[in-house]
C-alpha positions in Angstrom: 88.9 51.6 18.8 88.3 48.9 21.5 86.0 45.7 20.4 83.4 44.4 23.1 81.3 41.3 23.1 78.2 41.6 25.1 77.0 38.0 25.7 73.2 38.4 27.1 71.7 36.2 29.8 70.1 34.1 26.9 66.4 34.3 28.1 65.2 37.3 26.2 66.1 39.4 23.2 67.9 42.3 23.5 67.0 45.0 22.6 64.3 44.6 25.5 61.5 44.1 22.9 60.0 41.6 25.4 60.8 43.5 28.6 63.1 42.0 31.4 65.5 43.9 33.8 68.9 42.7 32.7 67.9 43.3 29.1 67.0 47.1 29.7 70.1 47.3 31.7 71.9 46.0 28.5 69.7 48.2 26.1 71.2 51.4 28.2 74.9 50.1 27.4 73.9 50.1 23.9 72.1 53.7 23.5 74.9 54.8 25.6 77.9 53.6 23.1 75.5 54.9 20.3 75.5 58.6 21.8 79.0 58.2 23.7 80.7 56.0 21.2 83.5 54.2 23.1 83.4 50.8 21.6 82.4 48.3 18.6 80.1 46.0 20.2 79.0 42.9 19.4 75.8 41.9 21.1 74.8 38.0 21.6 71.3 37.5 22.0 68.3 35.5 21.3 66.7 36.8 17.7 63.5 38.5 17.6 61.1 39.1 14.2 61.4 43.2 16.4 64.9 43.5 15.7 63.9 44.9 11.9 63.1 48.1 13.5 66.4 48.7 15.4 69.7 50.1 13.6 73.0 50.9 15.6 75.9 52.3 14.2 78.3 50.8 16.5 76.4 47.4 17.9 76.5 44.4 15.5 73.5 41.8 16.5 74.5 38.1 16.5 71.5 36.6 16.4 70.9 32.9 18.1 67.7 31.2 17.3 65.6 31.0 20.4 64.9 27.2 19.4 66.9 24.5 18.2 65.9 22.5 15.7 64.6 18.7 16.3 67.9 17.4 16.2 69.2 19.7 19.1 66.3 19.0 21.0 67.1 15.3 20.5 71.0 16.0 21.5 70.3 18.1 24.6 67.0 16.1 26.0 69.4 12.9 26.0 72.5 14.5 27.5 70.4 16.3 30.2 68.9 13.2 31.0 72.0 11.1 31.4 73.5 13.8 33.4 70.4 14.0 35.8 70.8 10.3 36.1 73.9 10.1 37.3 73.4 13.2 39.5 75.9 15.3 37.7 74.1 18.5 38.4 75.2 19.9 34.6 72.0 20.8 32.6 73.3 22.0 29.1 71.3 24.8 27.6 71.2 25.4 24.2 71.3 29.2 23.9 74.6 28.7 26.1 76.0 26.5 23.7 75.1 28.4 20.5 76.4 31.4 22.3 79.9 29.8 23.0 79.7 28.3 19.4 79.2 31.7 17.7 81.6 33.4 20.0 84.6 35.1 17.8 87.7 33.8 19.3 90.8 36.2 19.6 88.9 38.9 18.3 87.9 41.1 21.3 89.3 43.1 23.4 87.1 42.7 26.2 84.1 40.5 27.1 80.8 41.4 29.3 78.8 38.4 30.3 75.6 39.1 31.7 74.6 36.9 34.7 75.0 33.6 33.0 77.5 31.8 34.8 77.1 28.4 32.3 78.0 30.9 29.4 81.0 32.3 31.5 82.5 28.8 32.0 82.0 27.9 28.3 84.0 31.3 27.3 86.5 31.0 29.5 88.5 28.2 27.8 88.3 30.5 24.6 89.8 33.5 26.4 93.5 34.5 25.5 94.2 38.2 25.7 90.6 39.4 26.2 89.8 40.9 29.5 86.6 39.2 30.7 84.0 40.8 33.3 81.1 38.9 34.9 77.9 40.9 35.5 76.1 39.5 38.6 72.2 40.8 38.8 71.1 38.1 41.3 72.0 36.1 44.5 74.2 32.9 44.4 74.9 30.2 46.6 71.3 30.2 47.7 69.8 26.9 46.2 70.0 28.5 42.7 71.2 26.0 40.6 72.3 28.4 37.9 74.4 30.3 40.5 76.4 27.6 42.6 79.2 28.1 45.0 81.5 26.4 42.2 80.5 28.3 39.4 81.0 31.6 41.5 84.4 31.1 42.8 85.5 29.9 39.3 84.3 33.4 38.2 86.3 35.0 41.3 89.4 33.1 40.1 89.3 33.9 36.7 87.4 37.0 35.9 89.3 40.1 35.5 86.3 42.4 37.4 83.0 41.1 38.4 80.5 44.0 38.4 77.5 43.5 41.1 74.6 45.6 41.5 74.6 46.3 45.3 77.1 46.5 48.3 74.9 43.7 49.5 76.6 41.3 46.6 79.7 42.7 46.9 80.0 41.9 50.7 79.0 38.1 50.1 81.4 38.0 47.5 84.2 39.6 49.4 83.2 36.8 52.2 84.6 34.3 50.2 87.5 35.7 49.0 86.8 38.1 45.8 89.0 41.2 45.8 87.8 42.1 42.3 84.5 43.5 42.5 83.0 46.9 41.7 79.3 47.7 42.2 77.5 49.4 39.6 74.0 50.2 41.0 70.5 49.9 38.4 69.2 52.9 36.8 65.7 54.3 36.6 65.4 56.3 33.5 63.9 59.3 35.5 62.0 61.0 32.2 60.0 57.5 32.1 58.8 58.2 35.3 56.6 61.5 35.4 53.9 62.3 37.4 50.3 62.5 35.9 48.4 65.3 36.0 45.4 65.9 38.6 43.0 65.0 36.1 44.6 62.0 34.6 44.9 60.8 38.4 41.1 61.2 39.4 40.5 59.2 35.6 42.6 56.2 36.5 41.5 56.0 40.0 37.7 56.4 38.7 38.9 53.3 36.3 40.0 51.2 39.0 37.1 51.7 41.6 39.4 54.1 43.9 38.2 57.3 45.3 39.9 60.3 45.3 40.0 60.0 49.5 40.9 56.7 49.6 45.0 56.2 51.0 46.7 53.8 48.2 49.6 51.4 49.0 50.8 49.9 46.1 52.8 46.4 45.5 54.9 45.9 42.5 56.1 42.6 41.6 55.7 38.6 41.0 52.9 37.4 42.8 55.1 34.8 45.2 55.8 34.0 48.6 59.2 35.0 48.1 57.9 38.6 47.1 56.0 38.7 50.7 52.3 39.3 49.4 51.1 37.3 51.8 52.4 39.3 54.8 50.8 42.3 53.0 47.3 40.5 52.6 47.6 39.6 56.4 48.5 43.4 56.9 45.3 44.6 55.0 43.3 42.0 57.0 44.1 44.1 60.3 43.3 47.0 58.5 39.7 45.8 57.1 38.3 48.5 59.4 39.9 51.4 57.7 37.1 52.4 55.1 39.5 54.7 52.9 42.5 52.1 52.8 43.1 50.3 48.9 46.0 48.5 47.7 47.1 47.7 44.1 48.7 44.8 43.5 50.9 45.2 40.2 52.2 41.9 38.5 51.3 38.2 37.6 52.3 35.0 38.9 54.6 32.1 37.6 52.5 29.4 39.2 53.7 25.7 38.1 54.6 23.4 41.0 51.9 22.1 43.5 53.6 24.3 46.1 52.8 27.5 44.3 49.9 26.6 43.5 48.7 25.9 47.0 50.1 29.4 47.8 48.1 30.7 45.2 44.9 29.3 47.0 46.2 30.4 50.3 46.4 34.2 48.7 42.9 34.0 47.0 41.0 32.9 50.2 42.4 35.7 52.3 42.1 38.4 49.0 38.1 37.4 49.3 37.6 38.6 52.8 39.0 41.9 51.8 38.2 42.2 48.0 36.7 45.6 48.5 40.2 46.8 49.3 42.5 45.1 46.7 42.9 46.1 42.9 44.7 43.4 40.9 46.1 44.7 37.8 47.9 42.0 36.5 51.3 42.4 34.4 52.1 46.0 33.7 54.6 46.9 30.8 57.6 48.9 32.4 56.5 52.3 30.3 53.0 52.1 32.1 54.2 51.6 35.3 54.4 55.3 36.4 50.7 55.9 36.0 50.2 53.7 38.6 53.0 54.9 40.9 51.5 58.3 40.2 47.9 57.4 42.1 49.8 56.1 45.0 50.5 56.9 48.4 53.1 54.4 49.5 55.0 51.7 48.1 55.2 48.7 50.0 58.0 45.9 49.3 57.6 43.1 52.0 60.1 40.7 50.6 60.9 37.2 52.6 63.9 36.7 50.9 67.4 38.5 50.3 66.5 41.4 47.4 70.1 42.0 45.6 69.2 45.6 44.6 65.2 46.6 44.6 63.9 48.1 41.6 60.8 48.8 42.9 62.4 50.9 45.6 64.5 53.0 43.3 61.2 53.5 41.4 59.1 54.5 44.2 61.8 57.0 44.7 61.9 58.7 41.7 58.5 59.1 42.1 58.7 60.9 45.1 56.7 58.1 47.2 57.3 57.2 50.8 58.4 53.5 50.9 57.8 50.3 53.4 60.3 47.6 53.3 61.9 44.4 54.8 65.1 44.9 56.2 66.3 42.6 53.1 69.7 42.0 51.1 70.4 44.9 49.1 67.1 47.1 49.7 68.7 48.9 52.9 71.6 50.2 50.4 69.1 51.5 47.9 66.6 53.1 50.8 69.7 54.6 52.7 69.0 58.0 53.8 65.2 57.9 52.3 63.5 57.5 55.7 62.2 54.6 54.2 60.6 52.3 57.0 62.7 49.2 57.1 60.9 45.7 58.7 63.1 43.1 60.4 62.2 39.7 58.8 61.0 37.8 62.1 57.7 36.6 63.6 56.4 40.4 64.2 56.8 41.1 60.9 53.0 41.6 59.7 52.4 43.3 63.3 55.3 45.9 62.6 54.1 46.3 59.1 50.5 47.3 60.3 52.2 49.7 62.3 54.0 51.3 59.7 51.2 51.4 57.4 49.2 53.2 60.1 52.0 55.5 61.1 52.3 56.6 57.1 48.5 57.0 56.9 48.0 58.8 59.9 50.8 61.1 59.9 51.2 63.9 56.8 54.4 65.5 58.1 55.9 62.0 58.0 54.7 61.5 54.5 56.2 64.9 53.4 59.3 64.0 54.8 59.8 60.5 53.4 58.6 61.8 49.9 61.7 64.6 49.9 64.1 62.2 51.2 63.4 59.7 49.0 63.4 62.0 45.9 66.7 63.0 46.9 68.2 59.3 47.4 66.9 58.5 43.7 69.4 61.2 42.7 72.5 59.2 43.5 72.0 56.5 41.1 72.0 56.4 37.4 68.5 58.4 35.9 69.6 58.2 32.1 71.6 55.9 29.6 74.5 57.6 29.1 74.9 57.8 33.2 74.8 54.1 33.1 76.7 53.3 30.3 80.1 55.9 31.4 80.1 54.1 34.6 80.1 50.5 32.8 82.7 51.8 30.6 84.8 53.4 32.9 85.6 50.3 34.6 85.9 48.4 31.5 88.5 50.9 30.0 90.5 51.9 33.2 90.7 47.9 34.1 94.3 46.4 32.8 95.8 42.6 33.4 
């Protein structure tokens, strides 16, 4: 039996007891391997007190302390101040170091590193006979210090295979010389996205102050500029004379910088002008999202950056919902054949969004066609843990040096 190491991103624990999209996908691999035993897995992850509830036959959890002791905090603090002062741009993360330190050299047949380029560069010198895979979930060479062009090229030139979540990322990697890229789309577990009963729908709408006659647009994601929430609010302002329009805003914000705080103030001013049309739910656990999709009529994804995949789009399609989205990154790949309305990111974005929102509201035959096509398209993606695991395992088992 092959021995495989999975090195997690190092921000949240796996199993995904604290949420996290990547962490959830890694958990699918673990669960798939429990049902279709192909590997003995060592899982390198931040520790959690909830792990006592989890017992796997074929996966050993190698726990990393989430916080260094005071001596290590001093060491990493001084080291990072030094590198920052001399503009080395090499910030050393404790978890990355701990993961590399605990890694079992000359023990594995294959190593799968999940989305952390710094961990990859620290593990690479320890690789001898092992096949090494990097699983890229985010964009790169886009002002993210964790995903620079230099780090990406190191992976291109040394990995046996790079696994990406969308054709968008594959095309971008191919453009800088990568020829070892495989697309494994994200999975949405279909059984977790069932419809509420009509009685349950009415009860939830009542609880949120939404009537049965209201047409509900829904946004799911971080309340941030990149996600385009201001564009959605601008469109709603232009629809203020539509009495039966409501908009669910599902998600929280991570505002910390002064620029982000200014953006939040801007959103609050806009929202106050149409507060009768907006329902802010705050963060909703993944296992509760289906309830809010069930009372929605259309999902809007107004992203103003390059979405590398679009999990919300896949969730919406699984729930048989029409989608209006930006023509952005991997979203067209996900929404292909779904009859989604895709909007170019230009100075006419809000105007086009308003037109498309009106079209979906006023045209019931269009809505039904979009619902049918979106659900059919959702079947092209992994819909359970086994399907997702089988795709990953085929890449690992079939790849030879």
